[in-house]
Structures are given as C-alpha cells and as structure tokens.
C-alpha positions as CSV (number, residue, x, y, z in Angstrom):
1,X,241.6,5.1,101.2
2,X,242.6,8.6,102.1
3,X,241.8,11.5,99.8
4,X,242.0,15.2,100.0
5,X,238.8,17.1,100.5
6,X,236.2,17.6,97.7
7,X,237.6,20.4,95.4
8,X,234.2,22.1,95.6
9,X,234.6,22.5,99.4
10,X,237.2,25.2,98.7
11,X,234.9,27.2,96.6
12,X,232.0,29.5,97.4
13,X,229.2,27.9,99.4
14,X,225.9,27.6,97.5
15,X,222.6,25.8,98.1
16,X,222.8,22.1,97.3
17,X,221.0,20.4,94.5
18,X,219.9,16.8,94.9
19,X,221.5,14.8,92.1
20,X,220.5,11.2,91.3
21,X,221.4,8.6,88.7
22,X,220.1,5.3,87.3
23,X,223.8,4.4,86.7
24,X,225.9,5.8,89.5
25,X,225.7,5.2,93.3
26,X,227.4,7.9,95.3
27,X,230.6,6.5,96.9
28,X,230.5,3.3,94.9
29,X,232.7,1.9,92.0
30,X,232.1,3.5,88.6
31,X,230.1,1.2,86.4
32,X,231.8,-0.5,83.4
33,X,229.7,1.5,81.0
34,X,231.4,4.8,82.3
35,X,234.9,3.4,82.0
36,X,237.1,4.2,79.0
37,X,237.1,1.6,76.2
38,X,240.9,1.5,76.6
39,X,240.2,0.0,80.0
40,X,237.5,-2.4,78.8
41,X,234.5,-0.2,79.4
42,X,231.8,1.4,77.3
43,X,232.9,5.1,77.5
44,X,229.3,6.2,77.9
45,X,228.2,9.2,79.9
46,X,226.0,8.2,82.8
47,X,222.3,9.1,83.4
48,X,222.0,12.1,85.7
49,X,218.9,13.7,87.1
50,X,218.5,16.6,89.5
51,X,215.8,18.6,91.4
52,X,215.0,21.9,89.8
53,X,217.1,24.7,91.3
54,X,215.3,27.2,93.5
55,X,214.7,30.6,92.0
56,X,215.2,31.8,88.5
57,X,218.3,30.4,86.8
58,X,219.6,30.8,83.3
59,X,220.8,27.3,82.6
60,X,222.6,24.2,84.0
61,X,226.1,22.8,83.4
62,X,227.2,19.2,84.0
63,X,230.8,18.2,84.6
64,X,232.8,15.2,85.5
65,X,236.1,15.9,87.2
66,X,238.9,13.4,88.2
67,X,240.1,14.9,91.4
68,X,243.0,12.4,91.8
69,X,244.6,12.7,88.3
70,X,248.4,13.0,88.6
71,X,248.2,16.8,88.1
72,X,247.7,19.8,90.4
73,X,244.7,20.7,88.2
74,X,243.0,17.3,88.1
75,X,241.4,16.1,84.9
76,X,238.1,17.2,83.3
77,X,236.4,14.2,81.7
78,X,233.1,16.0,80.7
79,X,231.7,19.5,80.5
80,X,228.2,20.2,79.2
81,X,226.9,23.8,79.2
82,X,223.8,25.6,78.1
83,X,221.5,22.9,79.4
84,X,218.1,24.7,79.4
85,X,216.7,25.6,82.8
86,X,213.6,23.4,82.0
87,X,215.7,20.3,81.6
88,X,216.5,18.3,84.8
89,X,217.9,15.1,83.4
90,X,220.5,13.8,80.9
91,X,220.1,10.3,79.5
92,X,223.2,8.1,78.8
93,X,223.9,8.6,75.2
94,X,227.5,9.7,75.6
95,X,226.3,13.2,74.6
96,X,224.5,16.2,75.9
97,X,223.3,16.8,72.3
98,X,219.9,18.4,72.2
99,X,220.1,19.5,75.8
100,X,223.1,21.8,75.7
101,X,226.6,21.9,74.3
102,X,229.6,19.7,75.1
103,X,232.9,21.4,75.5
104,X,236.4,19.9,75.2
105,X,237.6,17.6,77.9
106,X,241.2,17.6,79.0
107,X,242.1,15.2,76.2
108,X,241.0,18.0,73.9
109,X,238.0,16.0,72.6
110,X,234.4,17.1,72.8
111,X,232.1,15.0,75.0
112,X,232.5,12.4,77.7
113,X,235.8,10.7,78.2
114,X,235.5,7.5,80.3
115,X,237.7,6.8,83.3
116,X,241.2,5.6,82.6
117,X,243.6,6.2,85.6
118,X,247.2,4.9,85.4
119,X,247.7,1.2,86.0
120,X,248.5,0.6,89.7
121,X,247.4,4.0,90.9
122,X,244.9,4.3,93.8
123,X,241.3,4.5,92.8
124,X,240.4,7.9,91.5
125,X,237.3,10.0,92.4
126,X,235.1,10.9,89.5
127,X,232.9,13.8,90.7
128,X,229.8,14.3,88.5
129,X,228.4,17.7,89.3
130,X,225.3,19.6,88.2
131,X,225.7,23.4,88.4
132,X,222.6,25.7,88.3
133,X,223.8,28.9,86.7
134,X,222.9,32.6,86.4
135,X,224.1,34.1,83.1
136,X,227.8,33.5,82.4
137,X,230.2,36.5,82.3
138,X,231.7,35.3,79.1
139,X,230.3,33.1,76.3
140,X,231.7,29.5,76.1
141,X,232.5,28.1,72.8
142,X,233.0,24.4,71.9
143,X,236.8,24.9,72.0
144,X,236.9,26.7,75.4
145,X,239.7,25.1,77.4
146,X,238.3,23.0,80.3
147,X,240.1,25.0,83.0
148,X,238.7,28.3,81.8
149,X,235.2,26.8,81.4
150,X,235.4,25.6,85.0
151,X,236.3,29.0,86.3
152,X,233.4,30.7,84.3
153,X,230.9,28.0,85.4
154,X,231.9,28.4,89.1
155,X,231.5,32.2,88.9
156,X,227.9,31.8,87.6
157,X,227.0,28.9,90.0
158,X,224.1,29.6,92.3
159,X,223.6,26.0,93.4
160,X,225.2,22.6,92.8
161,X,225.1,19.0,93.6
162,X,227.2,16.0,92.8
163,X,227.7,12.2,92.9
164,X,231.2,10.7,93.3
165,X,232.2,7.3,92.0
166,X,235.6,5.6,92.1
167,X,237.7,3.6,89.7
168,X,241.2,2.3,89.7
169,X,243.2,-0.1,87.5
170,X,245.1,-2.6,89.6
171,X,248.7,-3.3,88.6
172,X,251.8,-5.1,89.9
173,X,252.2,-4.5,93.6
174,X,248.6,-3.1,94.1
C-alpha cells in the first residue's frame, strides 16, 4: 500500500505524546467495533489512553481523521474537546460525555462515526490523535464545523500523539 505522508507531518513540530489503546494496534486493521454499523460494525469509539503532557496544559482534544477519504480535506470521524488536563484516558462508550464535549463530525452528527470507506476503495487510514492544548484562541461550540475546529485545535497544540488503523471494504475487482 502506498499512502501520502501523515497529515500532521506538514504541521508544526511539537513534542510527542505516547498514545495507547486496549482496542487499536498502530498499523493494524481497525477492529469491527470501530467500523460503521452500515458496514457491519459496532460504531463504537475506541479506548484511548495517553501519557500526561509535559508542562502546564489547559485541556486535551481527541480526534479521528480519515486521511484517505475521497476529498482534498479528508474526513473527520470524531472530535472531542475540553477533555480536562487531569484526564488521560477515554473509555469506549461511543462518547466523550463527562470528559469533554463532542463536536460535529463531517457527517454533521455529534460523536464518533465509524469507518465506512467506499466499496472497492483501498484501505483508508484512520488516525486517532490526542492533542495537548494551551487555551484555544476561540471557543468551540457543539456545532463548530470540523475543519474550523481542526484549525483551532492545531493552533493550540503543544504536544500530540496518534495511533493509525486501517479499514477498506473490498468490492468487485479488489
């Protein structure tokens, strides 16, 4: 498989956070639980844990980005913001409820949207990223568009780490 570089490689360099998961293995296939119900999966957000960021931070954000969606802007599957700086783990409940606020994904729904690439497309990369943040320049509301949220999160990021999992839906000729 040949892919473009990780989208975060084009952005400012920041210290790396170690991110782990009980559900995801970096570089492996996305588990069925994290696949969209439309593709036979559970549509449940994965467990994610991370080391505390060095220094004082304001909060964390957690995102899932499909870097291979058929769009120049990719596809945001999940954005959780305002995760308190004292929290270093999200449990798979399909929600960041109680630990932060979930914003709209690119399907204009709040919360996690499971993987669902086009049938017959190459496997897509689903990049689950934890961002340690200083205070945001601008407040994010539940209806903030994902692209704007991503820009504001990136501006405030002081460290980040990620896990990447893959998923494709075989079709005729694949």
